[in-house]
C-alpha positions in Angstrom: -55.1 61.6 29.9 -51.5 62.3 29.0 -50.5 62.3 25.3 -47.5 60.1 26.1 -49.8 57.5 27.5 -51.7 57.4 24.3 -48.6 56.6 22.4 -48.2 53.4 24.5 -50.2 50.3 23.9 -53.1 50.0 26.3 -55.4 47.2 27.2 -59.0 47.2 26.0 -60.1 47.7 29.6 -57.8 50.7 30.0 -59.1 52.2 26.7 -62.6 51.9 27.9 -61.8 53.6 31.2 -59.8 56.4 29.7 -62.6 57.0 27.1 -65.3 57.1 29.8 -63.2 59.5 31.9 -62.6 61.8 28.9 -66.3 62.0 28.0 -67.3 62.5 31.7 -64.9 65.4 31.9 -66.4 66.9 28.7 -69.9 66.8 30.3 -71.2 63.9 28.2 -74.3 62.6 30.0 -74.0 59.0 29.0 -70.2 58.8 29.0 -70.0 55.1 30.0 -72.5 54.0 27.3 -71.0 56.2 24.5 -67.4 55.2 25.3 -68.4 51.6 25.0 -70.3 52.1 21.7 -67.2 53.8 20.2 -64.9 51.0 21.4 -67.3 48.4 19.9 -67.4 50.4 16.6 -63.6 50.5 16.4 -62.8 46.9 17.6 -65.9 45.2 16.2 -66.0 43.3 19.5 -69.3 42.3 21.2 -69.7 42.9 24.9 -69.0 39.2 25.7 -65.8 39.3 23.6 -64.7 42.4 25.4 -64.9 40.7 28.8 -62.8 37.8 27.4 -60.2 40.1 25.9 -60.3 43.1 28.1 -56.7 42.6 29.5 -55.3 42.1 26.0 -53.3 45.0 24.5 -55.2 46.8 21.7 -53.5 47.4 18.4 -51.9 50.8 18.2 -54.2 51.6 15.2 -57.3 50.7 17.2 -56.1 52.8 20.1 -55.4 55.9 17.9 -58.8 55.6 16.1 -60.6 55.2 19.4 -59.2 58.3 20.9 -59.8 60.3 17.7 -63.5 59.3 18.0 -63.6 60.0 21.7 -62.2 63.5 21.0 -65.1 64.1 18.5 -67.7 62.9 21.0 -66.1 65.1 23.7 -66.9 68.1 21.4 -70.6 67.0 21.6 -70.8 65.7 18.1 -73.7 63.2 18.3 -72.6 59.6 18.6 -74.8 58.6 15.7 -73.1 61.0 13.4 -69.7 59.7 14.4 -70.5 56.0 13.8 -72.8 56.9 10.9 -75.8 54.8 12.0 -78.9 54.7 14.1 -81.4 51.8 14.5 -85.1 52.6 14.0 -88.0 50.1 14.2 -85.4 47.3 14.3 -83.8 48.4 11.0 -80.4 50.0 10.4 -80.3 53.6 9.1 -77.3 55.6 7.8 -77.3 59.1 9.3 -75.1 62.2 8.8 -75.3 65.9 9.4 -77.9 66.3 6.6 -80.6 64.4 8.4 -82.3 64.4 11.8 -81.3 61.4 13.9 -84.2 59.0 14.1 -85.7 58.8 17.6 -87.8 56.4 19.6 -90.6 59.0 19.8 -91.0 58.7 16.0 -91.5 54.9 16.3 -94.8 55.7 18.0 -95.9 57.6 14.9 -94.7 54.8 12.6 -96.2 52.0 14.6 -99.6 53.8 14.5 -99.4 54.4 10.8 -98.8 50.7 10.1 -102.4 50.1 11.0 -103.6 52.3 8.1 -101.2 51.7 5.2 -101.7 48.1 4.1 -102.7 48.1 0.4 -102.8 52.0 0.4 -100.9 54.7 -1.3 -98.8 56.6 1.2 -96.9 59.9 1.3 -94.2 60.6 3.9 -93.8 64.4 4.1 -90.5 65.8 5.4 -88.9 62.4 5.2 -85.4 63.3 6.3 -83.4 60.0 6.6 -86.4 58.1 5.2 -86.8 56.1 8.4 -90.7 56.4 8.4 -91.2 55.6 4.7 -88.7 52.7 4.7 -90.2 51.2 7.9 -93.7 51.5 6.5 -92.6 49.7 3.3 -90.7 47.1 5.2 -93.5 46.2 7.7 -96.7 47.7 6.4 -97.3 46.4 2.9 -98.6 49.6 1.3 -99.4 49.5 -2.3 -97.1 52.4 -3.0 -95.0 54.8 -0.9 -93.7 58.2 -1.9 -91.5 60.4 0.3 -90.8 64.1 0.0 -88.2 66.5 1.4 -86.9 70.0 0.5 -83.3 68.8 1.0 -81.5 67.1 -1.8 -78.8 66.0 0.6 -81.4 64.4 2.9 -83.0 62.6 0.0 -79.6 61.2 -1.0 -79.3 59.7 2.5 -82.9 58.4 2.4 -82.3 56.7 -1.0 -79.3 54.9 0.5 -81.4 53.7 3.4 -84.1 52.4 1.1 -81.6 50.4 -0.8 -80.0 49.2 2.4 -83.3 47.9 3.7 -84.7 46.8 0.3 -87.6 49.2 0.3 -89.0 50.5 -3.0 -90.0 54.2 -2.6 -90.5 57.1 -4.9 -88.5 60.1 -3.7 -89.6 63.7 -4.4 -87.5 66.8 -3.9 -90.2 69.3 -2.9 -90.9 72.3 -0.7 -93.8 70.6 1.1 -96.5 70.0 -1.6 -94.9 72.3 -4.3 -93.9 69.3 -6.5 -96.5 66.8 -5.3 -99.0 66.0 -8.1 -100.7 62.8 -7.0 -103.4 61.7 -4.5 -102.9 59.5 -1.4 -104.8 57.5 1.1 -102.4 58.2 3.9 -100.1 61.1 4.6 -97.7 60.8 7.5 -95.3 63.5 8.7 -92.8 64.3 11.4 -92.3 68.0 10.5 -90.1 70.6 12.2 -92.0 71.6 15.3 -89.7 73.2 17.8 -90.0 76.9 18.6 -86.8 79.0 18.2 -86.7 79.9 21.9 -86.8 76.3 22.8 -84.1 75.3 20.3 -81.7 77.6 22.3 -82.3 75.4 25.4 -81.6 72.0 23.7 -78.5 69.9 24.2 -75.5 71.1 22.1 -75.7 67.7 20.3 -79.0 68.8 18.9 -78.7 72.6 18.8 -75.3 72.7 17.2 -75.1 69.6 15.0 -78.5 68.5 13.8 -80.0 70.3 10.7 -81.8 73.4 11.9 -84.3 73.3 9.1 -85.4 69.9 10.4 -86.0 71.4 13.9 -87.3 75.0 13.5 -91.1 75.0 13.4 -91.5 78.8 13.2 -92.3 81.3 15.9 -95.0 79.2 17.6 -93.8 75.7 16.4 -96.9 75.2 14.3 -95.9 76.7 11.0 -95.6 73.3 9.2 -98.7 71.8 10.7 -100.7 74.6 9.2 -99.0 74.4 5.8 -99.0 70.6 5.5 -102.6 70.3 6.7 -103.8 72.8 4.1 -101.8 71.0 1.4 -102.9 67.6 2.6 -106.6 68.3 1.9 -105.7 68.8 -1.8 -103.8 65.5 -2.0 -105.8 63.1 0.3 -108.5 60.9 -1.1 -111.8 61.2 0.8 -111.7 59.1 3.9 -107.9 59.3 3.9 -105.8 59.7 7.0 -103.3 62.4 8.1 -100.9 61.4 10.9 -98.4 63.8 12.7 -95.7 63.5 15.2 -96.1 66.5 17.6 -94.4 68.2 20.5 -95.6 67.1 23.9 -97.6 70.4 24.4 -99.0 70.8 20.9 -102.0 68.3 20.8 -104.7 70.9 21.2 -103.4 73.3 18.6 -102.7 70.6 16.0 -106.1 69.1 16.6 -107.7 72.5 16.0 -105.7 73.1 12.8 -107.0 69.7 11.5 -110.6 70.4 12.5 -110.5 73.7 10.6 -109.3 71.9 7.5 -112.1 69.3 7.4 -110.7 66.4 9.4 -112.8 64.4 11.8 -112.3 61.5 14.2 -109.2 63.2 15.4 -107.3 61.4 18.2 -104.0 61.7 20.1 -101.6 58.9 20.9 -99.1 59.2 23.8 -95.5 58.1 23.7 -93.7 55.6 26.0 -93.1 58.4 28.5 -96.8 59.2 28.7 -96.5 62.5 26.7 -98.8 63.4 23.8 -96.8 62.4 20.7 -99.1 61.7 17.7 -102.2 63.5 16.4 -104.1 61.8 13.6 -107.5 62.1 11.9 -109.6 61.3 8.8 -110.4 63.6 5.9 -114.2 63.8 5.4 
């Protein structure tokens, strides 16, 4: 797209088409979807309003802001970081470079945990954006919910998300269980679980922009499962539950780690694509 064309006023339809073209040329897989979301973000128009107004000229300020955001997305900056938000479990969550973007796979873990948390004391380990803890408080009616993360910057985002969704949670800055002093009925965690060699193959949106410490699970991807499971046995009440999100190929290894640490009735739950996604069990 020519720079001189950008200085002219364009219709909303033309903006949408130019944005889509620019993202396609930059190798963005969902160029059509992302160009629309950015237009919606800038103009505050719904899809139906767009169809009614698509031949109207955009304000020059709208046009300039839109192409600035398109340029960012063309650099593979994740859409969610550009607009600053991601929906999770039907709730809005603020996100930035300090937290992993909430994903649908993690909804599987959260939905399963909802069956165990009512009236219980819950810990969300490696909370990140706080999406799991906030969702459990919003929907699950636990007696109390604590959430821990090593990153002070992530906890700042999580606190804001709790306030936004009116969830009362105790936040703990801690390197895993280092600063955890209490006992729980349920511990839930989506820890870093990707091997370094696999990280190198991920999309640039993930590899270059999402926080590495929220992705890197050590040489075999299992480092945090070992450490969290060992810590969990010291902070779970007898009969309590430990629930993990896992990589699609980690069910057997995580199950074995839990067995060695005294867990029983261990099961695996698949995600919406049919891949193993959650391993959970009860502490004897």
